[in-house]
N, C-alpha and C positions, 0 to 999 in steps of 0.2 A: 781342568782350569775352571774356576768359578768367578763370576762377576760380583764385585762388591761396590756398594754405594758408601761413600765416606763423607764426613765433615771434619775439617781440620783447620788449623790456623798456622800462618807462616811464623817460624821461630824468630825471625828478625823483626818484622813489622807488626805481628799480631793480627794481620788481616785474615778474616775467615774465608775459607774456600770450601766448595763442595763439588762432587763429581763422582765418576765411576772408574773403576780399573779392574783388570783381570789378573788374578793370582791363584796359586795352588791352594792357599789356606789363608785364614785371617791373619796368622802370624806373618806370612809372606807379604800380605798386603800392607800390614803395618810397617814392615821393614822397607818396602818400596817408598812409602810416604816419609819415613824417617830419613831415607837417603836423599829425598827431595827437600830436606830441612823443614818438615812440617810436623806439628804436634797434633796427634790424632785425638779428636773429640768424640767421634762416633764412627763405627764401621759395622756394616751388616751385609749379608749376602742379598743380592737382588733376586726377588721371586720371579722367575721366568714364567711367562704366560704359557699355558698349554698349547701344544702344537695344533694350529688350526689349518695347516696347509691343505689337508685333505678334506676338510669339512666344507660343505657348500655355504653354510652361514658364515664361516670364517672368510671365505673368498669374497662374499658379498660385502662384509665389513671392510676387508682390505681394499676392495674397489671403491667403497665410499670414502675411505681415508685418502686414497690416492687422488680422488677428484677434489677433495678439499685442500690438498697440499700441492696442487698442480702448479700454482704460481710460485710457491717457495721452491719447488723442485726445479722449475725452469731457471730461476735465478742461480741456484746451486750448480746446475749442469753448465750454464753459460760461464759462470766463474771458473769452474774446473777446466772447461775447454780453453779459456783464455790463458790460464796458468800453465796448462800442459803444452800449449802452443809456444809459450815463451821458454820452454826447456825445463820446467820444474817437474820432478818425478811425481808419479800418481799419489803416493802416500803423502809427500810434502804438500802437494796441491790441496789434497783433502784437509790436511791439518791447517793450512793457511786459510782455507775457505771457512773454517769454523771459528776463526778469531774475529773479534770486533763486537762492540756493544750492541750493534743493530742486528746481529744475527739472531733469528728467533730461537727460543729455547729448545724447541723440538728438533730444529735443524742441528743445533749444537750437540744434542744427545745422539742423533743419527751419526754425525761426524765422529764423535768419540768412539762409538761402537765400530764404525768402519775402520778408524785408525788402529784400534786395538786388534781387530781381526787381520788387517794387513800386516801389522807388526808380527803376528804369529805365523805369517807365511801364507795366509789365505789369499786366493786370487780375487781380484776385484769383483768379477761377476758372481763368484760364490758368496762373497760377503754381501753383495746387493740382494742375492736370492733369499737371504735370511730375513729380509725386511720387506715382506709383502705389502705392508701398508704404505710403502714408498715406491717400489719398483715392480712393474708387471713383467710378464714373460717376454714380451717384445723387447723391452729395454735391457733385460738381462742377456737375451740372445745377441742383441746388437753390441753390447759392451764386450761379450765374450769373443765374438768374431773380430771386432775392432782391435782388441788387444792382440789377437793373434796376427792381424795384418799390419799392426803399427799405425792404424788410423783412428786412434781413440778420440783425439780432439775434434776432428770433423764429425765423428759419430755422436759425440756428446752435444755438439752444437745443433745437429739435426734433431736430437731428442728434446733439446731445450725449445726449439722452434715448434715441435709437435705439442709440447705442453702449453706453450703460449697460445697457439691456435685453438686448442681445446678450451682453455680458460676464456678466451675472447668470445668464442661462439656460445659457450654456456652462459656467459654474462649477458650476451645479446638476447638470448631466449628469456632469461630471468627478467631483464629490463622490459621486454615486450609484454610480459605477463604481470609485472608488478603494478603498473598503473591501473589496469582494469580491476585487479583484485582490491587495490586500495579504494577505488571508486565504489566497488560493491560493498565493502565493509562500511564506508561512510554512509552509503545509501541505506543499508540495513539499520545502522544506528539512528539515523534521522527518522526513519519510518517508525521504529520502536519507540523513540522518544516522543514523537508527536502523537502516536496512537495510544500511548499509555499515560502521558502527562498533560497534553493539551486538549485532546478531544473528550476524555471522560467528564471533566467539569461542564463542558458545553452540553453533552448528552444529558447529564443530570439536571441542568437548568431547563432544558426543553421538556423533559419528562415531568418535572415539578410544575411546569406551566401547562401541562396537558397538551403539548405540541408534539406532533408525530416526528420522530427522528428520521432523517433521510436514510435510505437503505445503504448508500455508500458509506455514510458515517458509522452506522452500526457494524457494517462488515469490517471496517478498518479498526474499530475499537476491539471487536472480537478477535481479529487476527493479531493485534498488538498484544493483548493479554495472553493469547495462546503461545505466541513466540517467546514472550518474556517469562512465562511460568517456569518454575523449577523443573517440572516434569519434562517440558520441551527441551530445556538446557541439558538435562541428563540424557534424553533420547539423542540429541545432536552429538553429545560427547561419545556416547556408545556407538553411534553410527560412524563417526570419524575413526574411532579406534578399530571398529570392524573393517572399515575400508583399508586402513593401514595394515591390519593383520593379513587380510586376503591379498593385498598387494605384495607383502613380503613372502607369503606362501607361493604366489604365482612366480615371483622372481626365483625362489628356490627350486620350484618344479621346472622352470624353464631351462635349467641347466641339464636336466635329464629327460625332459619331454619336449617334443616339437610342437610349436603353436599351430593351430589349424590354419589351413591355407586361406579360408575365407577371412580369418582375422588379419593375416598379413596383407591380403589384398585390400582390405578396407582401410588400412592406415594411410595417412596423407603421404604425398610423394616425398616430402622432406624427410619423413621417417625411413624412407628407402635410400635416399641419396646420401644422407649424413653417414650412416655406417659403411656404405660402399665407398664413399670418399675417404673415410678413415682407413678402410681396408686397403684401398689402392695406394695411399701414401705410405702406409706401414710396409706393404709389400715392396714398394720401391726402395725404402730405406734398408730393409733386410737383404734384398737382392743386390743392392749396391755395396753392401758390406760383405758379400760373398756367400750368403746363405742360398742354397738351392730353392727353387720355386716351391716344390712339394713340401720341403721342410718349413719354409716360411709360412705356407698356408696352415700347416699343423701348429705352428707356434701361435698364430693369430686367432685360431678358432676360439679358444677359451677367453680371449680378451674382448670379444664383441659383446656389447651390452646395449640394451634399448628395446623398445617395443617391437615384437616380432622377429628379433634377431636370432631366435632359436631356429627359425626357418633358414636364415642365412648360414648359420653354423652347419645345419644339415646339408645345405647345398655345397658348402666348402668341403665337407667330408666326401661327398660324391665326386667333386672335382679332383680331390687328392687321389681317390681310387682310380679315376679315369687317367690321370697323369701317370700313375704307377703302371698302368697298362700300355702306356706309350701314346696316349691321345694328345692331340695338339691343344694349345691353350684355349682357342676359341671354341673347340668342341667340348673341352672339360667344363668350362664355365657356361653351361647351356641353360641355366635356370633363368628364364625370361622375366620372372618376377623381380629379380635383383639385377641381372646383367642384361642390358639391352643390346641391340645390334651394334650400336656405336662402341660400346665397351668391348664387345668381342672382336670387332674389326680392328680396333687400335691394339688390342692384345696381339692379334696376328701380325700386324705391321711391326710392332715392337719386337716380337720374337724373330721375325725374318730379318730385321735390320740390325739386331743385336743391341737395340736401345730400349729395352723393356723398362728399366727404371724411369727414364725420362717420359716415356709414354704413359706409365702409370701415374706419374706426377701431374701430367697434363690432364688426365682423367680426374684425378683428385681435385685439382684446381677448378676444373669446369663444374663438377658436381657441387663443390663447396660454394662457388659463386652463385649457382642456381639456388642452393639452400639459403644463402644469405639474402638473396633478393626475395625469396618467399617469406622469410622471417620479417624482413623490412616491410613487405606489403601487409603481413598480418598485423604488425605493430601499428602501421598507419591506419588500418581499419578498426582495430580494437579500441583505440583511444576515442575517436568520435562515437563509436557504437556505445561505449561505456557511458559517455556523457549523455547521449540520447536516452539510454535506459534510466540513468539517474534522474534526468529531467522529467521523464514520464512518470516514474514512481513518486518522486517528491511532488510533482504537480497533482497527481491523484490524491495524495494525502492532504495537500493544501486545499484542494477542491472539497474534500470531505469535511474540512474545518470551516470552509466558507459557506457551504450550503445551509447549515443550521442557522448561521447568522443572517443569511438572506431570508430564510423562512420566518425568523423572529421579527425582522424588520417589516416584513409583509403583514404580520399579525398586528404589530404596533400601529402601523399606518392604517 
């Protein structure tokens, strides 16, 4: 079977339509469209992208796409959960969710592909597995187990809540950093403008009058010309490109190499709590869906992303090996860098009481609340700090412009 992209118009109204369909040949695709009373204008096979499932760079790209689509996916999963709860079949629910003028184009394309694959008899989790830019290993595993247990709607609702929390926290971090960055950009522009446009005429006037230019003014003019020169701009662009390149290389290597222990320990506490919070919540969802603990840990290992999480993945590998040997949970999760005494104690209580998912959710909520408070404190400190820095820098530049005027006034008087 081959996928074809077509352009056609309705035989009755002449309205143009475009889309994709799956058929054995171009002739079969044209026959399907004629059966739908369409006049084919153009039809061609879709060029399938090369399989990137096993490449590290492909996985990084898929992860980036998933992070950008999290809000759209949350709305889609919530809509599917509502439709399935009302008694609509999975295939019909997906088809209905793709209709409407307000549905994003990329979501409609995903739904078209899922609908075609379900029509061919493919299971929902297998269909989702073919779209790494939308669904990760955790979501595929939850959907597979939920279909087997008949709890697909609640599982999809939990996945939608997971996406919403992830988007909300990411937006909070971006909002906390946006204001200081904007202040920094405005400060740099003001400094460059004053030091290259305002101060040079004053300096030339003083020199023509044989008046000594203040050291601060000379330094500002020199710095302004240096920062605004083409060479400096090229060097800054090359530096940014090099930083981006090395960051990408580190991300690629982090999937096969473990970060040094000193690096993981030097990270802020929020960089430890956020991945552990996500891990605990995802473990709770998988265990509640019927996935064994060891298998849940194996599923979640490759989904962990962030600074220093390669150490956490290595710790989870050790925990899985310990559980395979029969160790208790609090003994298996013995890496104190990531799992503190409170985490291990609640794991033991949850295992003994048979309420492990609820205990894991409590841990996730507690760690997430701590992380949110830390981010809020950071945002509340960054804003006044950025204003103070801007005031100091701009004040220095203004002082550099005022000092020559004061010296000229002294000479005149």
